[in-house]
N, C-alpha and C positions, 0 to 999 in steps of 0.2 A: 267629145262632151257638153252636158249642158253644167254652166258656170251656177253655182251660186252663191250669193255673197251672202259674209257670216251674217249671223241675227245680231241684233242691236245684242247686251248684256242686259237682262231686267234690272231693274233702282234697284229692287232688296233685295239682289246676286250681293250673298257675302260671300268672296271672292278666298278668304284667307283661312275662313271657320272650315270653307267644300276641301281647297288644297289641304290641308288636314286630318278631313276624313278618310281622304282619300288617299295619303300615302299611308297611313296604318294596312288598310287595303298591302297596297303594295309591297307598303314591307314586309311583311307575312309571304308575300307571293314567291320574293325576290332567295328572304331565308331560307324557303322550301327549296332552292336552286344547290346550298353550300352545306345546309343543316345534316345531310347523313354521309359527310365524309370523315367528319370526329370520329363514327360508331360502327363503321366500316370495321372493322375490328368485332366488336359488339356484334354486329348482325352475321361474321364470317362465322363464329361459333353459334349465335347461339339460334339462328335459319338452317346453317348447316351449308354452307355457300361457298361458294369462292369466292374471288375477289373480284372476277371477272363481271359475275352473276349481279354483286354490289352493288360493283360502277354502275348496273342497267338500274341500278333502280333510282336513279336519278338518273341517266343518258333517257329514262324512257319516261322521267317527268321532262325532260329538256323539249325532247321531240314532242308529246304532244303540245308543248305550251306550241313552241314556233311552228310546227307546220300551218297553226286555224290563225293563226297572229296578226296575218292581212289580209284576210275575210272578214275575221271578229270586226277589227275599227271603222269596215260600211259598214260592219252590220251593226253596228253603236250609230252610227248616224243616218241610218235608215230606220231602227225601231228605237231608237232616243239610249244616246249613250250613261245616264245612269242605270236605267232601263238595264237594261243589257252587264254593265259590272255589277248589277245586285242581282244577275242570276250564275255570271260567271262566281261572285261570292262565296254563293251558296254550295253549289254543285264542291268548288273548292273546299268548304267546310265539312260536307256531306263526308267528301271523299275521303278527307285527313283525318276523317273520324273513320272509316273502311281500315287507312293503312295501317291505323293504331292496332286493330282489332284480326287481323291478320296473323298468320298461324304459317306460314310458307314463304320461300323467297321470291315463292311465279306469283301468289296472291298480290303478295308486296306490289310489286311490276306493273301489275294491273290497277289494281289501283290508286299506283302512279301516276299511270296515264293517264286515267280520269282528272285526279287533280291537276292534272299538267291543261288539261282539257278548262277545265274551269281557270287556270291563271291567264288563256289565250285569252279566253273572254273577256278579262280583268284592262290588261295593260294598256294596251289604244286606247283606253275608256280614260285612263287621268290625265293622257299625256290631253288628249284632244281634248277634254272637261279643264280641263286648266289654258290648254292654247284662247279658249273658245271664252273665257268668263272674264279671265283678268287685262286687263286696261297695256297697250303697249309699253305705258312706265315701267309697270313694275310687275312684267310679263318675264323678265329675264332675272329677274329676283322667285318667281315664282320657280324656274324651270332649275332655277341651281337648287335650287330646294330638290327638286323631283330631281335631279341624278345627285344630287349628296346624302337623297335617303337610297339611292340602290348601287353609291359604292357603300357606301355605312351597312348595308344590308348583305352584301357579300361577303364583310367578313366574321358580320355579329352571326355569322348562319353556323360556321363549325365551336363560336365558344356558347351560344345556347344547343349547339347539340351534343357538347362536352360534360356540361355542366345537367341537362337533364338526363340522360346517357347515365351517366353514373348516379345521379341522386333518386332516381325516378324511376331505370330503364327506357331502355331504344324506344317503348312506344308512345312514348310521352316528346319526341321527337315531334309525331305530329297528335296526340292528343289537343295540346298546347295549343294548337290552330283551332279549338270548334272555339273557346271565353272567346279567344280571339277574335276570332270569324265572325262572333254574336253583337260586340260592341261595335267594329268597322261596318256592320251590314246597320245597324240603327242611330249611328254617327251619321251610316249614307243615306240610308231613307231623310233624314234629317235636314240637314247639309250642304246634300250638292242641290246642286236649279235641272231640275226638269226643261231641258235644251232643245229648241227648236231641233225637224228629224225632216231629212231630205233623201230623194228618190234617188235609189245608185241600182244599175244593172249587176249583175253578182258574174263576178271570172269562173264559174265552176268550175273551167277545164287547166286556167293557171293554176283556183285549187290541189287541184290528180296530181297534175307533175309535177307540181313545188315538194306537197307532202310524198310525193311514189320517190322523187329524186334525191330525195332527203335523208327518207327511209334507206333506202339501198344504200346509199354515199355512207352512213352511220352507220348501220349494221357489219357493213364491208368492212369497213375500215376497224372493230373493233371486233368480229368475232377473228379477223383474220389471221391474225397470231395462232391460238387458240383453234385452230383449223387446218393449220398449216399452207395457210395461200392456198388454197385449193380453185383449183376452175371458178369451182364453183361461184366462192370466195369474187374473185379477181372482175367476172363475169357482173355480181351486185357492180360490187365499183363501177369498171366502168359506163354497166348500169345506172348506175344512178348521175358519172357523172354528164350520159348521152341526154337524160330525163329533166336536167338543168339548164345544158343545154336551150334545150327543144323549151324550155319554160322562158328563157330569157329572150326567146326567137318569137315564140305567141304574143309573148306582152309588146316586142314591138308590129305589130302585124297584127293586134288586134284594135280595132276602129272606134267600138262600144266603149267600156272602162274596163284596162285591165288591169291587173290587178296591184299590178306594183307601176302607177304612170314614167317610164326612163323620163322624162322631162325634168323628174327632180331631181336629174346626176345632170340635169346643163348649171345646176346651184354645185359649183367650186365643193364650198364648205359642207352640205350635202354631202355628198360623195365621201373625201375623206374622212365627212363625224362618220361613216358609218363604215368606212375602212378602221376606224380605229377603235371603235367598240369592238367586232368583231373579235378583233385580237385580245379585246379586254373582256367580252365576255368566255374567250377559251379559256386567258390568262384562272379569273376565278371558280371557272370550271373541272381546270385541270391544278391548279398548286396543291388543296389541301389533301389530298389521297395521297401523296409521297411522303408530306409532313409530315399524317398523321399516323400514317400507318409507321414511320421510324421512332415516333417518339413514344408508339405502347409500344409497339411490340421488341424493340435494338433498349432504349430506356427507362422501358416497363410500370411506363407514367399512363395513371387514370384515363379515362374520357379528358375529366375537367382540367384534371391540372395539362393533356396535350396538349386539350383545347387554345391555354392558358398562354400555347405562344404568338396565336393570333392577338391574342392582346391588344399590343403594342399597335401595331398597325392598327388595329377599327381606331383607338385611341385619335391619332394622329389625325385618322383621315377624318372623326368628330370635330376636332379640335379646331381644322387647318378646313372645312367646309367654308363657314360665314366666310373668312378673308379671307377664300377664294375665290369666291363669289362677286363677292365686290369687285372683282381685277379685268371680273368676264366684259368689262361696260371699255376697260381703259385700256387692255395691252393687245397683241397682239395675238390671235388664239396661237398662230406659232410655238411663239415665246412659250404660253402658257404650258399647252398638253409636248410641247420641246420638251422642259423640262420637267414635267411629271412620270414618260416616256423613260430620259435618261437614269433619272433617279430611280426608278424603280427598277430599272435593268440595273443598274450596279448594286441594289440589298439585293434580290434572288438571283443574278450570278456569288456575293457574296454565303445566302446564303446555302447553293449546289456548295458552292464549296466547304464546308463544314460539317455538311452530315455526312457525318463519324460518329464509331461509339464512347468517344470521348468527347466527343465537340462541348466544349463550353458556351452554356446556356446564354446566358449573356450577352456574347457574345452576336447570339445567333437570334437577339434580341432585339443588338444594337441594328439586326441584316431588317429586321421586321419594321424598325421606323420606319426605316430607308426607304421602304413599299411604300406605307401607308404614307407618309411626304409625299412620293410622285404619286400613287391613290389620287390623293385629295387633288390635286392638279391635272388632271384624267377626267372624273369620274363628269365633273356638273358643266365642266368648262365644255366637253363635248355634245353634253345634253344641248346646252344650252349654244352653241354655235351650229348646230345642226341641221333644228330648224329656225332659228332665226331670218335667213331672208325667203323661206315658205310664204304664198301667200299662200291669205289666211285658209282658201274654197279646199285647198289640199294638206290640211291641215290632218285631217284624221287619218291623210294617206300616206304622208308623211309621217306622224306617229308608227301605224302601222310598217313600216321597212327601216327605222330604227332600232325599233322592237326587234324584228326578224331576224335583220341583222345579230344584233346582238345575241341573238337568241340560240341562231348557225354557230355564232360564233363557239357555245357555249357545248352546244351538241358536240360541238364539230372538236372540243380538248376533251370533253367528257371521253368520247371515244377514243381518238389518239392515246390519251395516261394511262386508260387502258391497253390499250394495248405496248406501248413501250413498258408498261409496269410489268406487263406480260413478259416479253421478252428479254429485260433484263433481270427481272430472277429469274427464269428458265437458262442467261447466258454464264451467270454467276455461280448458282447454283450447280449446273452440270457437271462441277468436277465433283460432287458428291453425289452424281449417278442416282440410286432408288434407294440410299439412305435415307435422305429425309422427305419429308409431307410441304415441300413449297407453299403453299396455301396454308395452310395448317401454321405454316410459321408469321403468314400476317396477320394470325386470329388474335384476340385479347390479350393472350397470355403471355408473358416477356421471351426471349428467347436467349435462354440460358447459356450456348455456345459458345464461348469469345467467338469463334473462326467466320460460324452463316453470323451472327450478327454483325459482323463484319461484311460479311460478302451480300447480305441483306441492306446495311447500309451503304452499298457501293448502289447495289438495283435504285435503291429512292435516290442517291444525287444523281444515278446517273437520266431520272428520270424530269428531276427540277430543271433539266438542261429543256425542254420544252417550255414553259413558262419563258425564261431567260431568252429566247429565240420570237415571242410571242407578242414581248420587250421591245427588240430591235424593228419587226415589224411594223408596230404602231409606233414607232419612230421615228422610221422613214414614212409613216407615212401622212403623218402630220407638217411633215417639212413642206408638204403641198398648200398647207395653208391659207389663204391670202384674203387681207382685209378687210371685213365683211364694208359692199360699196353703200347701203345704205342700215341706217342704224338702226331697223328689227327691233329689238323689244326695246331696246332703250330709247324709241322715238320719243320726240315731245309731241305737247299734242297739239295740232295739227300739224302734225307731220306727213308725207304724202304715205294711204297706208296701206300695207301688205300686201292687198287685190291689186294694186294695181301695176305690181310688178306680175308681168305671166312668167311660170314655167312652159307654155304649152305649146 
């Protein structure tokens, strides 16, 4: 592969205003990963949909977001990160308008696919531009802002969804993106620099293998229980695994310019960060569904009141973001992220045990506070540590892989929580036979029968054990962090540049 030294940052580029312009668009597309969760009961009622169909509204977005994100990082290097970001922002904003105007669950899913394609064009550009315009001494702080934005967006999404659904209608969880998208577009045009481009060869076979494999795997998992794990479902899952295995093999054999330079994973911290962020992506996509369904169907909360349950988590993530960002250059990453995953595990475990019809809401909020504290020690430090040791010429590829793995985690988490909720509802409601409409009981109206409410609570409590397990996986992964071998983002002027460290 031909290596091109990173271009010098023009003297007139103002990195911090550019960062904040990018963060607006980045925040918006990440909010849309979780904004649908609190509106799930409303969408079930208004669009006559099942729980599984509404989860597909998020899954379709995540799939369309995840599949192209590896190639869009390279497209940004080739055609200009700023211009691809603006193109993606335009697609995303127009698709958001389409989402709000739809009247059927099927059309909403299609519109969300287009929205996801726009998001996939934007995300890699944000991380790559930050890496290229900030001097090494400030890059850690900038990446901390970027990472914190991701963490806060994942918990703000349900809150915004609740307020908008309750106050203006479910359509406004999408309409709100239109004015925000216009503001983000104008700011990006004015504040984000147009950086030099690089020639790239595009691994279209890699795109096909990864895209088909991920779709087959996600579709098979999410639809498995509903179709009783029929042979064709199992065939899809096996086919997805085979395609993804073939993708990894092709990346190893491709000597031109692979979609995923496997040399990236020679850096242990990059590999560990990808494992950690995959777990976090799955948590972010999965934890909101059972909690929001329980709050509205069992406790009878409005979407806004249900969404307020997420506020303690969001507040702690926001309050601690700056302090935790300052620890990234001083403490071993194992200490920071290890504490984060341990705290999040404790909070999520106590949350799972509390989801009962007579749960004490104040104690539940304490659990959310603990989860928020843990999340603050995960999102930003993981983003900063992931690319800390990477050479500059792999910035685009590294950011693409990191964002792709987070999205793959989101896709798998969304698919898994759908099948787990469906399975646990069917299990607990089996004793009722055909006397109750299971999907109807998960709609926007409160369940009146105390026994049915108890059964539904048990099902949602069971489902929350998925994010509990994911935090355990993340904790185990971050135990393999090592202390950065060179200063990376915190390098002082005159330090050895990142380009000198080759991973090829």
